[in-house]
TORTORMAR-211859 format. One record per residue (C-alpha): residue in one letter; x, y, z. Coordinates in steps of 0.2 Angstrom, whole numbers, plus 5000, padded with zeros to 4 digits. Layout:
N
AXYZ;...
This chain:
243
X525554784829;X525754704846;X524454574842;X525354534826;X527054524835;X526254414848;X525454294836;X527154284826;X528054234843;X526754104846;X526854034829;X528754024831;X528653944848;X527453814841;X528553774826;X530053754838;X529153644849;X528453534835;X530253514827;X530853474844;X529553334847;X529853264829;X531753264832;X531453174849;X530253044842;X531353014827;X532852984839;X531852864850;X531252764835;X533052744829;X533652684846;X532152564847;X532652494830;X534452474835;X533952384851;X532852274841;X534152234828;X535452194842;X534252084851;X533951984835;X535751974831;X536451794836;X537651804851;X539351724848;X539951664864;X541051514870;X539451404867;X539251444848;X539351304835;X541051374829;X541751344847;X540851184852;X541051084836;X542951074835;X543051054854;X541750914856;X542250814840;X544150824845;X543650754863;X542550614856;X543650554842;X545250554851;X544450474867;X543750334857;X545350314846;X546450314862;X545550164869;X546750014866;X548050124858;X549850094863;X549950254874;X548550184884;X549450024885;X550950114891;X549850204904;X549250024910;X551049964911;X551750114921;X550250104933;X550449924936;X552349944939;X552350094950;X550650114957;X550850304958;X549350374948;X549750564952;X551450584944;X550850464929;X549350574926;X550350734927;X551650664915;X550250614902;X549550784903;X551150874900;X551750764887;X550050764878;X549950954879;X551650984872;X551450854858;X549750904852;X550251084853;X551551054840;X550350954830;X549051094831;X550251214825;X550751104811;X548951084806;X548751274806;X550251304796;X549751184783;X548151284779;X549251434775;X550351344762;X549151224754;X547751274742;X545951244748;X545651114735;X547251014738;X546951034757;X545150964756;X545750804747;X547250784759;X546150804774;X544750694767;X545950554763;X546850574779;X545250554789;X544850394779;X546550324782;X546350364800;X544750264800;X545650104793;X547150134805;X545950144820;X545349964817;X547149894818;X547549844836;X549149924844;X550549844853;X551849914865;X553649884864;X554449814880;X555849944881;X554650084880;X554150054898;X555950034905;X556350224905;X555750254923;X557350174930;X558350324925;X557050474925;X555850424939;X553950404937;X553450574931;X555050594919;X554750414912;X552950454908;X553350624901;X554750554890;X553950394884;X552250474881;X552950614871;X554050494860;X552750354858;X551450484853;X552550554839;X551750484823;X550350404833;X548550404826;X548050534839;X549350654834;X548950634816;X547150664820;X547650824829;X548550884814;X547050844803;X545750914814;X546751074817;X546851104798;X545051054795;X544251174808;X545551314808;X545451324827;X547051244833;X546851294851;X545151224853;X545751064844;X547251044856;X546151074871;X544950944864;X546250804860;X547150834876;X545450804886;X545050654875;X546750574879;X546450604898;X544650534897;X545450374890;X547050364900;X546650424917;X545350284921;X546650164914;X547950224926;X546750224941;X545750064938;X547049974928;X546749804918;X545049784927;X544249924916;X545149874900;X544549694901;X542749754902;X542849874887;X542249804870;X543749864861;X543149804844;X541549904846;X542450064852;X543650054838;X542250034826;X541350194832;X542950294831;X543350224814;X541550274809;X541750454815;X543450464806;X542550404790;X541150524792;X542350664794;X543250604778;X541750604768;X541050764774;X542750844770;X542950774753;X541150834748;X541451004756;X540050984768;X539951054786;X541451144793;X542751194780;X544551234784;X544751414789;X546051484777;
Protein backbone atom coordinates (compact mmCIF):
# COMPACT_ATOMS: atom_id res chain seq x y z
CA UNK A 1 0.00 0.00 0.00
CA UNK A 2 2.85 2.35 0.86
CA UNK A 3 4.50 1.75 -2.49
CA UNK A 4 1.27 2.55 -4.31
CA UNK A 5 0.78 5.66 -2.17
CA UNK A 6 4.31 6.91 -2.90
CA UNK A 7 3.95 6.24 -6.62
CA UNK A 8 0.69 8.19 -6.72
CA UNK A 9 2.38 11.07 -4.86
CA UNK A 10 5.24 11.05 -7.35
CA UNK A 11 2.83 11.02 -10.30
CA UNK A 12 0.90 13.92 -8.77
CA UNK A 13 4.13 15.88 -8.21
CA UNK A 14 5.26 15.21 -11.80
CA UNK A 15 1.87 16.33 -13.16
CA UNK A 16 1.96 19.51 -11.09
CA UNK A 17 5.50 20.28 -12.22
CA UNK A 18 4.67 19.62 -15.87
CA UNK A 19 1.59 21.90 -15.72
CA UNK A 20 3.66 24.63 -14.03
CA UNK A 21 6.35 24.43 -16.73
CA UNK A 22 3.76 24.50 -19.54
CA UNK A 23 2.06 27.52 -17.95
CA UNK A 24 5.39 29.31 -17.52
CA UNK A 25 6.43 28.57 -21.09
CA UNK A 26 3.08 29.77 -22.45
CA UNK A 27 3.34 32.99 -20.44
CA UNK A 28 6.88 33.64 -21.73
CA UNK A 29 5.76 33.06 -25.33
CA UNK A 30 2.88 35.51 -24.91
CA UNK A 31 5.21 38.17 -23.48
CA UNK A 32 7.69 37.60 -26.30
CA UNK A 33 4.95 37.90 -28.90
CA UNK A 34 3.64 41.10 -27.32
CA UNK A 35 7.15 42.60 -27.22
CA UNK A 36 7.74 41.65 -30.85
CA UNK A 37 4.44 43.22 -31.91
CA UNK A 38 5.24 46.38 -29.95
CA UNK A 39 8.68 46.61 -31.54
CA UNK A 40 7.16 46.28 -35.03
CA UNK A 41 4.46 48.87 -34.31
CA UNK A 42 5.37 52.25 -35.90
CA UNK A 43 6.26 54.89 -33.36
CA UNK A 44 4.30 58.10 -33.50
CA UNK A 45 6.38 60.93 -32.18
CA UNK A 46 6.82 64.59 -33.06
CA UNK A 47 8.80 63.46 -36.11
CA UNK A 48 5.95 61.48 -37.70
CA UNK A 49 4.65 62.38 -41.18
CA UNK A 50 1.38 63.66 -39.69
CA UNK A 51 3.40 66.16 -37.65
CA UNK A 52 6.17 67.09 -40.06
CA UNK A 53 4.17 67.54 -43.27
CA UNK A 54 1.82 70.36 -42.13
CA UNK A 55 4.67 72.04 -40.23
CA UNK A 56 7.22 71.99 -43.06
CA UNK A 57 4.73 72.79 -45.82
CA UNK A 58 3.40 75.75 -43.81
CA UNK A 59 6.91 77.06 -43.15
CA UNK A 60 8.03 76.72 -46.76
CA UNK A 61 5.00 78.04 -48.58
CA UNK A 62 4.52 81.08 -46.33
CA UNK A 63 8.23 81.95 -46.28
CA UNK A 64 8.27 81.96 -50.09
CA UNK A 65 4.94 83.79 -50.44
CA UNK A 66 6.04 86.43 -47.91
CA UNK A 67 9.09 87.49 -49.93
CA UNK A 68 8.07 90.69 -51.69
CA UNK A 69 4.71 90.71 -49.87
CA UNK A 70 3.44 94.01 -48.46
CA UNK A 71 4.12 92.93 -44.88
CA UNK A 72 7.77 92.38 -45.79
CA UNK A 73 7.81 95.75 -47.51
CA UNK A 74 6.37 97.22 -44.30
CA UNK A 75 9.17 95.56 -42.31
CA UNK A 76 11.73 97.15 -44.66
CA UNK A 77 10.14 100.60 -44.22
CA UNK A 78 10.07 100.34 -40.41
CA UNK A 79 13.64 99.03 -40.29
CA UNK A 80 14.93 101.84 -42.51
CA UNK A 81 13.03 104.49 -40.57
CA UNK A 82 13.79 103.49 -36.96
CA UNK A 83 16.85 101.21 -37.18
CA UNK A 84 15.67 99.26 -34.10
CA UNK A 85 15.39 95.60 -35.14
CA UNK A 86 14.52 94.08 -31.74
CA UNK A 87 11.16 95.84 -31.14
CA UNK A 88 10.28 95.48 -34.82
CA UNK A 89 10.92 91.70 -34.79
CA UNK A 90 9.01 91.37 -31.49
CA UNK A 91 6.06 93.24 -33.00
CA UNK A 92 6.11 91.03 -36.11
CA UNK A 93 6.13 87.88 -33.95
CA UNK A 94 3.23 88.98 -31.71
CA UNK A 95 1.11 90.32 -34.58
CA UNK A 96 1.67 87.19 -36.69
CA UNK A 97 0.90 84.79 -33.83
CA UNK A 98 -2.35 86.58 -33.00
CA UNK A 99 -3.43 86.99 -36.61
CA UNK A 100 -2.57 83.45 -37.71
CA UNK A 101 -4.07 81.92 -34.55
CA UNK A 102 -7.40 83.48 -35.55
CA UNK A 103 -6.89 82.21 -39.12
CA UNK A 104 -6.04 78.70 -37.89
CA UNK A 105 -9.11 78.65 -35.63
CA UNK A 106 -11.26 79.72 -38.58
CA UNK A 107 -9.78 76.95 -40.73
CA UNK A 108 -10.48 74.35 -38.02
CA UNK A 109 -14.06 75.64 -37.61
CA UNK A 110 -14.71 75.46 -41.36
CA UNK A 111 -14.02 71.71 -41.31
CA UNK A 112 -16.86 71.22 -38.79
CA UNK A 113 -19.57 73.01 -40.78
CA UNK A 114 -18.71 72.13 -44.39
CA UNK A 115 -19.12 68.67 -45.91
CA UNK A 116 -15.93 66.89 -47.04
CA UNK A 117 -16.82 67.12 -50.73
CA UNK A 118 -17.56 70.85 -50.64
CA UNK A 119 -14.49 71.47 -48.47
CA UNK A 120 -12.27 69.62 -50.94
CA UNK A 121 -13.44 71.83 -53.83
CA UNK A 122 -13.25 75.05 -51.81
CA UNK A 123 -9.72 74.31 -50.59
CA UNK A 124 -8.50 73.10 -53.97
CA UNK A 125 -9.76 76.20 -55.78
CA UNK A 126 -8.45 78.41 -52.94
CA UNK A 127 -4.94 77.00 -53.31
CA UNK A 128 -5.08 77.51 -57.09
CA UNK A 129 -6.29 81.08 -56.53
CA UNK A 130 -3.41 81.61 -54.09
CA UNK A 131 -1.00 80.44 -56.80
CA UNK A 132 -2.24 83.17 -59.15
CA UNK A 133 -2.28 85.80 -56.37
CA UNK A 134 1.32 85.03 -55.40
CA UNK A 135 2.49 86.07 -58.87
CA UNK A 136 1.01 89.58 -58.46
CA UNK A 137 3.54 92.00 -56.86
CA UNK A 138 2.42 93.84 -53.72
CA UNK A 139 2.68 97.52 -52.86
CA UNK A 140 2.60 99.19 -49.45
CA UNK A 141 0.38 102.19 -48.77
CA UNK A 142 2.26 105.26 -47.54
CA UNK A 143 0.11 105.82 -44.44
CA UNK A 144 0.62 102.21 -43.30
CA UNK A 145 4.15 103.11 -42.18
CA UNK A 146 3.15 106.29 -40.28
CA UNK A 147 1.54 104.72 -37.19
CA UNK A 148 4.79 104.69 -35.18
CA UNK A 149 4.53 108.42 -34.51
CA UNK A 150 1.74 107.69 -32.00
CA UNK A 151 2.43 104.17 -30.70
CA UNK A 152 6.21 103.74 -30.73
CA UNK A 153 8.21 101.20 -32.72
CA UNK A 154 6.83 98.01 -31.10
CA UNK A 155 3.24 99.31 -31.03
CA UNK A 156 3.47 100.51 -34.63
CA UNK A 157 4.81 97.17 -35.85
CA UNK A 158 2.20 95.22 -33.88
CA UNK A 159 -0.75 97.29 -35.10
CA UNK A 160 0.30 97.77 -38.71
CA UNK A 161 1.35 94.15 -39.22
CA UNK A 162 -1.89 92.86 -37.73
CA UNK A 163 -4.03 95.19 -39.86
CA UNK A 164 -2.04 94.72 -43.08
CA UNK A 165 -2.06 90.92 -42.62
CA UNK A 166 -5.89 90.82 -42.48
CA UNK A 167 -7.03 89.42 -45.82
CA UNK A 168 -3.43 89.06 -47.01
CA UNK A 169 -2.33 85.99 -48.96
CA UNK A 170 -0.39 84.53 -46.00
CA UNK A 171 -3.45 84.77 -43.74
CA UNK A 172 -5.69 83.15 -46.36
CA UNK A 173 -3.04 80.47 -46.81
CA UNK A 174 -3.11 79.81 -43.05
CA UNK A 175 -6.89 79.33 -43.12
CA UNK A 176 -6.64 76.96 -46.09
CA UNK A 177 -3.72 74.96 -44.68
CA UNK A 178 -5.40 74.59 -41.26
CA UNK A 179 -8.57 73.30 -42.93
CA UNK A 180 -6.59 71.04 -45.28
CA UNK A 181 -4.43 69.32 -42.66
CA UNK A 182 -6.80 69.53 -39.68
CA UNK A 183 -3.88 70.48 -37.38
CA UNK A 184 -4.29 74.24 -36.79
CA UNK A 185 -1.66 74.47 -34.03
CA UNK A 186 1.07 72.98 -36.24
CA UNK A 187 -0.01 75.11 -39.18
CA UNK A 188 0.05 78.32 -37.11
CA UNK A 189 3.51 77.46 -35.77
CA UNK A 190 4.68 76.77 -39.31
CA UNK A 191 3.20 79.91 -40.90
CA UNK A 192 4.56 82.08 -38.06
CA UNK A 193 8.05 80.62 -38.52
CA UNK A 194 7.70 81.15 -42.27
CA UNK A 195 6.87 84.82 -41.73
CA UNK A 196 9.88 85.24 -39.43
CA UNK A 197 12.19 83.48 -41.91
CA UNK A 198 11.21 86.02 -44.57
CA UNK A 199 10.86 89.17 -42.45
CA UNK A 200 13.68 88.95 -39.87
CA UNK A 201 16.49 89.06 -42.48
CA UNK A 202 14.66 91.97 -44.15
CA UNK A 203 14.62 93.86 -40.84
CA UNK A 204 18.28 93.15 -40.06
CA UNK A 205 19.86 93.50 -43.50
CA UNK A 206 17.31 95.76 -45.19
CA UNK A 207 17.18 96.67 -48.85
CA UNK A 208 20.58 95.11 -49.57
CA UNK A 209 19.13 91.61 -49.20
CA UNK A 210 15.87 92.25 -51.05
CA UNK A 211 17.73 93.74 -54.02
CA UNK A 212 19.65 90.47 -54.50
CA UNK A 213 16.67 88.11 -54.24
CA UNK A 214 15.20 86.98 -57.61
CA UNK A 215 11.60 87.90 -56.70
CA UNK A 216 10.05 86.43 -59.85
CA UNK A 217 11.73 83.07 -59.29
CA UNK A 218 10.79 82.95 -55.60
CA UNK A 219 7.17 83.86 -56.34
CA UNK A 220 7.06 81.27 -59.13
CA UNK A 221 8.22 78.55 -56.71
CA UNK A 222 5.62 79.61 -54.13
CA UNK A 223 2.92 79.66 -56.82
CA UNK A 224 3.96 76.18 -57.97
CA UNK A 225 3.63 74.84 -54.40
CA UNK A 226 0.17 76.39 -54.02
CA UNK A 227 -0.85 74.98 -57.40
CA UNK A 228 0.40 71.52 -56.41
CA UNK A 229 -1.55 71.71 -53.13
CA UNK A 230 -4.64 72.68 -55.10
CA UNK A 231 -4.35 69.79 -57.56
CA UNK A 232 -3.59 67.29 -54.77
CA UNK A 233 -6.61 68.51 -52.78
CA UNK A 234 -9.01 68.47 -55.74
CA UNK A 235 -8.06 64.92 -56.68
CA UNK A 236 -8.12 63.73 -53.06
CA UNK A 237 -4.45 62.72 -53.00
CA UNK A 238 -2.05 62.92 -50.04
CA UNK A 239 -3.31 64.43 -46.79
CA UNK A 240 -7.01 65.03 -46.50
CA UNK A 241 -8.85 67.37 -44.20
CA UNK A 242 -9.37 65.85 -40.79
CA UNK A 243 -13.09 66.00 -40.18
